[in-house]
C-alpha positions as CSV (number, residue, x, y, z in Angstrom):
1,M,-35.7,-52.0,148.6
2,N,-33.3,-51.0,146.0
3,V,-34.2,-53.2,144.1
4,F,-37.9,-52.5,144.0
5,L,-37.0,-48.6,143.9
6,L,-35.8,-49.8,140.2
7,R,-38.4,-51.7,139.3
8,G,-41.2,-48.8,140.1
9,V,-38.4,-46.2,138.5
10,L,-38.4,-48.9,135.6
11,L,-42.3,-48.9,135.2
12,C,-42.9,-45.6,135.5
13,A,-40.5,-44.5,132.6
14,M,-42.3,-47.3,130.7
15,L,-46.1,-46.1,131.5
16,Q,-45.2,-42.6,130.7
17,R,-43.7,-43.4,127.5
18,S,-46.5,-45.7,126.4
19,N,-49.1,-42.6,127.1
20,M,-46.8,-39.5,125.4
21,Q,-48.3,-38.8,122.6
22,I,-45.5,-39.6,120.3
23,A,-44.5,-36.6,118.3
24,V,-45.0,-36.8,114.7
25,P,-43.6,-34.6,112.0
26,A,-46.7,-33.1,110.0
27,T,-44.7,-33.8,106.3
28,V,-45.6,-37.1,107.6
29,L,-49.0,-36.5,106.8
30,N,-48.4,-36.1,102.9
31,C,-45.0,-37.7,102.9
32,C,-45.9,-40.8,101.1
33,E,-48.0,-42.3,98.7
34,G,-48.1,-46.8,98.7
35,H,-50.0,-49.9,99.5
36,I,-50.2,-51.2,103.5
37,L,-51.7,-54.4,103.8
38,L,-52.3,-55.8,107.3
39,L,-52.5,-59.0,108.0
40,L,-53.8,-60.0,111.6
41,D,-53.7,-63.1,112.9
42,S,-57.6,-63.7,114.4
43,S,-57.0,-67.5,114.6
44,G,-57.7,-69.2,118.6
45,S,-54.0,-69.0,119.8
46,I,-53.9,-65.4,120.7
47,A,-55.6,-64.1,123.0
48,N,-58.4,-61.4,123.3
49,Y,-56.1,-58.8,125.3
50,E,-53.3,-60.0,122.4
51,F,-55.7,-59.1,119.5
52,S,-57.2,-56.1,121.3
53,R,-53.7,-54.9,121.8
54,L,-52.5,-55.5,118.5
55,L,-55.4,-53.1,116.5
56,H,-54.9,-50.2,119.2
57,F,-51.0,-50.8,118.5
58,V,-52.2,-50.5,114.3
59,T,-54.3,-47.5,115.0
60,E,-51.8,-45.1,116.6
61,L,-49.5,-46.6,113.9
62,L,-51.2,-45.5,110.6
63,R,-53.0,-42.3,112.8
64,P,-50.7,-39.2,111.1
65,F,-50.9,-40.4,107.5
66,S,-53.3,-38.8,104.8
67,L,-55.3,-41.9,103.0
68,G,-57.1,-42.2,99.5
69,R,-55.2,-42.6,95.9
70,G,-52.1,-40.5,95.7
71,H,-51.7,-41.2,99.5
72,V,-51.3,-44.1,101.7
73,R,-54.1,-46.9,101.2
74,V,-54.5,-49.5,103.6
75,G,-56.8,-52.7,103.8
76,L,-56.9,-55.5,106.8
77,L,-56.8,-59.2,105.9
78,Q,-57.2,-61.5,109.1
79,V,-55.9,-64.8,109.1
80,G,-58.1,-67.1,110.8
81,T,-59.8,-70.6,109.5
82,N,-59.9,-69.1,106.3
83,P,-59.3,-65.8,105.8
84,N,-61.3,-63.1,105.9
85,L,-60.9,-59.7,104.2
86,E,-62.3,-56.6,106.6
87,F,-61.5,-54.1,103.9
88,G,-60.0,-53.5,101.1
89,L,-57.4,-50.7,99.8
90,D,-60.1,-48.6,98.1
91,V,-62.1,-48.6,101.3
92,H,-61.1,-45.4,103.1
93,S,-60.0,-42.6,102.2
94,N,-59.7,-40.7,105.6
95,Q,-58.8,-41.5,109.4
96,E,-62.1,-40.9,110.3
97,G,-63.4,-44.2,108.4
98,L,-60.0,-45.8,108.8
99,Q,-60.1,-45.3,112.8
100,K,-63.4,-46.3,113.1
101,A,-63.5,-49.4,110.8
102,L,-60.3,-50.9,112.8
103,R,-61.8,-50.6,116.9
104,S,-65.2,-52.6,115.5
105,V,-63.2,-55.2,113.7
106,S,-64.1,-59.1,115.5
107,Q,-61.6,-61.9,116.4
108,L,-62.5,-65.2,113.9
109,Q,-61.1,-67.4,116.3
110,G,-61.0,-71.3,114.7
111,D,-57.0,-72.6,112.9
112,T,-54.3,-70.4,112.1
113,N,-54.4,-70.7,108.0
114,T,-51.7,-68.1,107.1
115,E,-50.5,-70.0,103.7
116,A,-54.1,-69.0,102.5
117,A,-54.7,-65.9,103.7
118,L,-50.9,-65.0,102.4
119,R,-52.7,-66.3,98.6
120,V,-55.5,-63.8,99.2
121,A,-52.7,-61.5,100.0
122,Q,-51.3,-62.0,96.9
123,Q,-53.9,-61.3,94.4
124,L,-54.7,-58.0,96.8
125,L,-51.1,-56.7,96.1
126,T,-49.9,-57.6,92.9
127,E,-52.7,-57.5,91.1
128,T,-52.9,-54.2,90.0
129,D,-51.7,-51.5,87.7
130,E,-50.3,-49.2,90.1
131,N,-46.4,-48.2,90.1
132,V,-46.3,-47.4,94.1
133,P,-44.8,-49.3,97.1
134,K,-46.8,-51.9,99.1
135,I,-46.1,-53.9,102.0
136,L,-46.9,-56.5,103.8
137,L,-47.2,-55.5,107.3
138,W,-47.9,-59.2,109.6
139,L,-49.5,-58.8,112.9
140,T,-49.0,-62.2,114.5
141,D,-48.5,-64.0,117.7
142,G,-45.7,-66.3,115.3
143,V,-47.2,-69.9,117.3
144,Q,-47.4,-72.1,114.0
145,P,-47.9,-70.0,111.2
146,G,-47.3,-73.0,108.7
147,D,-45.5,-72.6,105.7
148,V,-45.6,-69.5,104.8
149,D,-42.1,-69.6,102.7
150,K,-43.0,-69.7,99.2
151,P,-46.2,-67.4,99.7
152,M,-43.8,-64.4,101.6
153,S,-41.3,-65.5,99.0
154,E,-42.9,-65.1,96.2
155,L,-44.9,-62.0,97.7
156,K,-41.2,-60.5,97.9
157,A,-40.0,-61.7,94.8
158,Q,-43.0,-59.1,93.7
159,G,-41.9,-55.9,94.9
160,V,-43.8,-55.8,98.1
161,S,-41.6,-55.7,101.2
162,V,-42.3,-57.9,104.3
163,L,-42.9,-56.3,107.7
164,A,-43.5,-58.2,111.1
165,V,-44.7,-57.8,115.0
166,S,-45.0,-60.4,116.9
167,T,-45.1,-61.5,120.2
168,V,-42.4,-63.0,122.3
169,H,-43.7,-66.8,121.6
170,G,-43.1,-66.2,117.4
171,N,-41.3,-69.0,116.2
172,Y,-38.5,-66.1,115.0
173,Q,-36.5,-68.1,112.0
174,V,-40.1,-68.3,110.5
175,L,-39.8,-64.6,110.7
176,Q,-36.6,-63.5,110.2
177,R,-36.9,-65.9,106.2
178,A,-40.5,-63.9,105.8
179,V,-38.8,-60.5,106.1
180,T,-38.3,-58.0,103.9
181,P,-34.3,-56.9,105.0
182,P,-33.2,-54.4,106.7
183,L,-34.1,-57.3,109.6
184,E,-33.9,-54.8,112.7
185,S,-35.7,-52.0,111.3
186,H,-38.4,-54.4,110.0
187,L,-38.5,-57.1,112.1
188,Y,-40.1,-56.6,116.0
189,S,-40.5,-59.0,118.7
190,V,-42.3,-57.5,121.7
191,D,-44.3,-58.4,124.8
192,I,-47.6,-57.8,123.8
193,D,-47.7,-54.7,126.9
194,N,-45.0,-53.4,125.9
195,V,-45.8,-53.3,122.1
196,D,-46.3,-49.3,121.7
197,I,-42.6,-48.5,122.4
198,I,-42.3,-49.8,118.8
199,T,-44.6,-47.2,117.0
200,E,-42.1,-44.7,116.2
201,D,-39.3,-46.7,115.0
202,L,-41.9,-49.0,112.5
203,R,-43.7,-46.0,111.7
204,E,-40.2,-44.9,109.7
205,A,-39.7,-47.9,108.7
206,I,-42.8,-47.3,106.6
207,I,-42.3,-43.8,105.6
208,K,-38.3,-45.3,104.4
209,I,-40.6,-47.1,102.2
210,I,-43.7,-45.6,100.2
211,R,-42.0,-42.0,100.8
212,A,-43.1,-40.7,97.1
213,E,-39.7,-39.1,96.8
214,R,-40.1,-38.3,93.5
215,L,-41.0,-34.8,91.0
216,R,-43.6,-34.4,89.0
217,V,-45.1,-31.4,86.2
218,G,-48.0,-31.1,87.0
219,R,-48.5,-28.5,84.3
220,L,-47.0,-27.8,80.8
221,T,-47.4,-24.9,78.4
222,S,-45.2,-24.3,75.6
223,H,-43.5,-21.7,78.1
224,S,-43.9,-22.8,81.0
225,A,-43.7,-25.8,83.4
226,V,-44.8,-26.3,87.3
227,L,-43.4,-29.2,89.3
228,Q,-44.5,-30.3,92.4
229,W,-43.1,-32.7,95.3
230,R,-43.4,-33.8,98.3
231,P,-42.3,-31.9,101.3
232,V,-39.4,-33.7,102.9
233,L,-38.3,-30.0,104.8
234,S,-40.3,-27.4,107.3
235,A,-39.7,-23.9,106.5
236,D,-36.6,-24.2,110.2
237,N,-34.8,-27.1,108.7
238,G,-33.4,-26.5,105.4
239,H,-34.0,-25.5,101.8
240,Y,-34.3,-26.6,98.6
241,E,-32.2,-26.1,96.0
242,L,-33.6,-26.5,91.7
243,S,-31.4,-26.5,88.8
244,Y,-32.7,-26.7,85.1
245,E,-31.3,-26.9,81.7
246,S,-32.6,-27.5,78.5
247,R,-31.6,-31.2,77.0
248,W,-29.5,-30.2,74.2
249,K,-28.1,-27.2,76.2
250,T,-29.6,-24.5,74.6
251,D,-29.9,-21.8,77.5
252,T,-27.7,-22.1,80.4
253,E,-28.2,-23.9,83.2
254,T,-30.8,-21.7,85.8
255,R,-30.4,-22.1,89.5
256,R,-32.6,-21.4,92.1
257,I,-32.9,-21.7,96.3
258,L,-36.2,-22.3,97.4
259,P,-37.5,-22.6,100.8
260,G,-37.7,-25.9,102.6
261,D,-41.6,-25.1,103.4
262,S,-42.2,-25.5,99.8
263,S,-43.9,-27.9,98.2
264,W,-44.0,-26.6,94.1
265,V,-42.6,-24.2,91.8
266,E,-43.6,-22.4,88.5
267,L,-40.7,-22.6,85.9
268,T,-41.5,-19.4,82.9
269,K,-39.4,-18.1,80.4
270,L,-39.0,-21.6,78.8
271,Q,-38.4,-22.5,74.9
272,P,-41.9,-23.9,72.8
273,E,-40.8,-27.7,71.9
274,T,-37.9,-28.0,74.5
275,T,-36.5,-30.7,76.3
276,Y,-35.2,-29.4,80.1
277,T,-34.0,-32.2,83.0
278,A,-35.2,-30.6,86.2
279,A,-33.3,-31.6,89.5
280,L,-34.6,-31.0,93.1
281,R,-32.1,-31.3,95.9
282,P,-33.7,-30.8,99.5
283,E,-30.7,-29.8,101.5
284,S,-30.9,-29.5,105.9
285,N,-28.2,-30.3,108.5
286,Q,-30.1,-33.2,109.6
287,R,-29.8,-35.7,107.6
288,L,-29.3,-36.4,103.9
289,F,-32.3,-36.4,101.5
290,N,-31.9,-37.8,97.6
291,T,-32.0,-35.9,94.5
292,L,-35.1,-35.8,93.3
293,S,-35.2,-35.7,88.7
294,V,-37.3,-35.3,86.2
295,N,-37.3,-34.5,82.1
296,F,-40.4,-33.1,80.4
297,T,-41.0,-31.4,76.4
298,T,-43.0,-27.7,76.7
299,L,-46.0,-27.8,74.8
300,P,-45.8,-26.4,70.9
301,D,-46.2,-22.7,70.8
302,V,-50.0,-20.9,70.7
303,L,-50.1,-17.7,69.3
304,S,-53.2,-16.0,69.8
305,P,-55.9,-15.7,68.1
306,T,-56.7,-19.7,68.2
307,V,-60.2,-19.1,68.4
308,I,-62.9,-16.7,66.7
309,S,-66.8,-17.2,68.1
310,V,-70.1,-14.8,66.8
311,S,-72.4,-13.6,69.3
312,D,-75.0,-11.1,69.7
313,S,-76.1,-11.5,66.1
314,G,-79.0,-9.0,64.9
315,P,-79.6,-7.6,61.7
316,R,-76.9,-4.6,61.7
317,Q,-74.8,-6.2,64.1
318,I,-72.5,-8.9,65.0
319,R,-70.4,-9.2,68.2
320,V,-66.9,-11.4,67.4
321,S,-64.6,-12.6,70.4
322,W,-61.4,-14.1,70.4
323,G,-58.9,-16.1,72.5
324,P,-56.7,-16.2,74.8
325,L,-55.3,-13.3,75.7
326,Q,-51.9,-12.7,75.6
327,L,-50.8,-9.6,77.1
328,A,-47.1,-10.2,77.3
329,R,-47.3,-11.0,74.0
330,V,-48.8,-9.4,71.6
331,Q,-49.0,-5.7,70.6
332,R,-52.6,-5.1,69.3
333,Y,-55.1,-7.0,67.1
334,T,-56.5,-5.7,64.1
335,V,-60.7,-7.1,63.1
336,E,-61.3,-6.6,59.5
337,Y,-64.9,-7.6,58.1
338,G,-66.7,-6.9,54.8
339,A,-69.9,-8.3,52.7
340,I,-69.3,-11.6,50.5
341,P,-67.6,-11.9,48.2
342,S,-66.8,-8.1,47.5
343,G,-68.2,-5.5,49.6
344,H,-65.7,-2.9,50.9
345,V,-63.6,-4.2,54.0
346,H,-64.1,-2.1,57.8
347,T,-60.4,-2.2,59.6
348,V,-60.7,-1.9,63.4
349,T,-57.5,-1.6,65.4
350,L,-57.9,-3.0,69.3
351,P,-55.7,-3.0,72.6
352,N,-53.4,-6.1,73.4
353,Q,-56.4,-6.3,76.6
354,Q,-59.4,-6.2,74.4
355,N,-60.6,-10.0,73.2
356,S,-64.6,-8.7,71.5
357,T,-65.8,-5.6,70.1
358,L,-69.6,-5.3,68.2
359,L,-69.4,-4.6,64.8
360,I,-72.3,-2.2,63.7
361,G,-74.0,-0.5,60.4
362,L,-74.0,-3.7,59.0
363,E,-76.3,-4.8,55.9
364,P,-79.3,-7.9,57.2
365,G,-79.2,-11.0,56.1
366,T,-76.1,-10.3,54.4
367,L,-72.4,-12.8,54.7
368,Y,-70.0,-11.5,56.4
369,L,-66.2,-12.9,56.5
370,V,-64.4,-11.4,59.9
371,T,-60.6,-11.8,60.1
372,V,-58.7,-10.9,63.2
373,S,-55.0,-11.0,63.1
374,A,-53.0,-9.9,66.1
375,L,-49.3,-8.3,65.9
376,H,-47.0,-10.5,68.4
377,V,-44.1,-8.6,70.2
378,N,-41.6,-10.7,68.2
379,G,-42.4,-9.5,65.3
380,K,-44.8,-12.8,64.2
381,E,-48.4,-11.6,62.8
382,R,-51.3,-14.6,63.1
383,A,-54.9,-14.6,61.8
384,M,-57.4,-16.3,62.1
385,S,-61.4,-16.3,59.7
386,V,-65.0,-16.7,60.7
387,R,-67.8,-16.3,58.7
388,A,-70.5,-14.7,59.8
389,C,-74.1,-14.0,59.0
390,T,-76.5,-11.3,60.2
391,Q,-80.2,-11.5,60.9
392,E,-83.2,-10.7,58.1
393,A,-84.9,-7.4,59.3
394,A,-87.6,-8.5,61.5
395,L,-91.4,-7.4,60.2
396,P,-93.9,-6.4,62.2
397,A,-95.9,-9.0,64.7
398,L,-98.8,-7.3,62.6
399,A,-99.9,-4.6,59.8
400,D,-103.0,-3.4,58.0
401,L,-105.2,-3.0,61.1
402,E,-108.7,-2.4,60.0
403,L,-112.2,-1.6,60.8
404,T,-115.2,-2.3,58.1
405,T,-118.8,-1.6,59.1
406,V,-120.7,-4.6,57.8
407,E,-124.3,-3.6,59.4
408,R,-125.7,-0.6,61.7
409,Q,-123.9,-2.2,64.3
410,E,-121.5,-4.5,63.7
411,V,-117.9,-3.9,62.2
412,K,-115.1,-5.8,60.4
413,V,-111.6,-5.7,62.1
414,T,-108.8,-7.2,60.3
415,W,-105.3,-7.8,59.7
416,K,-102.1,-9.3,58.9
417,A,-99.2,-11.2,60.5
418,H,-95.6,-11.6,59.7
419,Q,-94.7,-13.6,62.3
420,E,-94.6,-17.3,62.6
421,G,-95.5,-19.1,66.1
422,L,-97.5,-17.0,67.9
423,K,-99.9,-18.5,70.2
424,G,-102.6,-16.4,69.2
425,Y,-104.1,-12.0,69.5
426,W,-105.3,-10.7,72.3
427,L,-108.5,-8.3,70.8
428,S,-109.9,-5.8,73.3
429,S,-112.5,-2.7,72.6
430,H,-112.7,0.2,74.3
431,S,-116.0,3.0,74.9
432,S,-115.6,6.5,75.4
433,S,-118.8,7.2,75.5
434,S,-121.0,8.4,79.1
435,K,-120.5,4.7,79.8
436,P,-117.6,3.5,79.6
437,F,-117.4,-0.5,78.6
438,I,-114.3,-2.6,78.3
439,A,-114.7,-5.7,75.9
440,S,-111.3,-8.4,75.6
441,A,-111.4,-11.9,73.9
442,Y,-108.1,-14.7,72.7
443,L,-108.5,-15.3,69.2
444,P,-106.8,-18.8,67.5
445,P,-103.1,-17.6,66.2
446,T,-105.0,-18.8,62.4
447,S,-107.5,-15.4,62.8
448,R,-107.0,-12.6,60.2
449,S,-110.1,-11.1,61.2
450,T,-113.4,-11.3,63.5
451,R,-116.8,-9.0,63.3
452,L,-118.0,-6.9,67.1
453,T,-121.5,-6.2,67.3
454,R,-122.6,-3.6,68.9
455,L,-119.8,-1.4,68.7
456,A,-120.4,2.5,70.5
457,P,-119.3,5.4,68.3
458,S,-115.2,6.5,68.3
459,S,-114.1,2.9,70.4
460,R,-110.7,1.7,70.2
461,V,-110.6,-1.3,69.0
462,C,-106.4,-3.3,69.7
463,V,-105.6,-6.6,68.6
464,S,-102.0,-7.7,70.3
465,P,-100.5,-10.7,69.2
466,V,-100.0,-13.2,72.4
467,Y,-95.9,-14.8,72.4
468,G,-95.6,-17.9,74.6
469,W,-93.6,-15.2,77.3
470,G,-97.0,-13.4,77.3
471,R,-98.5,-11.0,75.1
472,G,-96.5,-8.4,72.4
473,D,-96.9,-4.5,71.0
474,G,-100.7,-4.4,68.6
475,L,-102.0,-1.9,66.9
476,C,-105.0,0.2,68.1
477,C,-108.4,1.9,65.5
478,T,-110.6,3.9,66.4
479,A,-114.1,3.8,64.8
480,E,-116.6,5.8,63.5
481,R,-119.4,5.2,62.5
482,H,-119.2,5.2,58.2
483,T,-115.7,5.9,58.0
484,R,-112.4,3.1,57.7
485,W,-109.4,4.1,59.9
486,L,-106.1,2.5,59.4
487,S,-103.4,2.9,61.8
């Protein structure tokens, strides 16, 4: 009776543990960067039940990781008579797609040709330029895997970490030789019904291999740098100690304390064209972390203005713009402009928050030299010049509209045009007699005259230019018998 009760308690404890959702730290989601290739035994030696249990185990094992470039990339290679690449490392960039793909995997059956699958695995994991950690996770029943010693040794020699999960029927000696030390965290032999109990330990072993423990420079200028890192702490379990100084010790070392939930920091007031060394040490009372470091060189100093542009050019105006704005480094801007070659030079002084001005009162069709200079707070002055030309004074589209009586009831309408690109002309006449009458007609762009017949006395005749966008302003004349009017 006591034995029965003890077995019942143990079974209950195992069920609770297998059904319990393993608590995963939030930092796991963005902790790692690397490649994980699953080498899954899909041969006929493994039962359908074991195959489905292994797939479910892998699904839960990988669920917490962020996927894609810059994170964790997962591929699945099946072992059978011939290897089958279910999906490569570049296929899935989110958990939804990966989980769906794992649930739809079908067993191959056939022989256990692990050697052929390992040759494919070697190509997938080693023929890449990405300098990230790589893991081969071998999931097998361990029954007659073949001669895997040589390909496994070659993979490990090329920097691939080999981990294995096997049922209790496997050849333990072969598995021992295949995996990368330490065996206690990289090799698991477990009954398939209890495979879930190793999920947390195996995930932690994977994280130790592919944890992206590096400090990198995200953005760099002449006076600042943004440092970024993968979070390994949280707000309530530690902090970061940051220190940085120039390589030639020209500045005193700067130290800062950063919150545990930090993942980036901006360093300011740096010297241009200077090499710095920065170190970041995570501090926690729960475990020891490696100190991260990086060297970087700031960019050469950039003094405004570095670019000048001209816009809104007209017959008597030009808008000049410049950049970049450097509010903390520039006291004021001065704009000087004069006609080339020997025009009078005009000067405009502007505050440091202004990066454009409209120059007015200029001569039409004239070339000007415009110089923008910035007086910096350190006393230095930087100037930049540009040439800009004002537009020619615009002539009206139409001029000299004339009405000339040709015969008793016929009037000739003539005009002059000063613009190219017109689409035509719109001619209209308006009678103001007791019987009002309006007539209109479209004339082609080559027209410069036309004749109107039976035009009533005191009629108003108008000609307007037609552009691509519509009708423009025109000229009008009033017709009087035996009289010519100019407007």
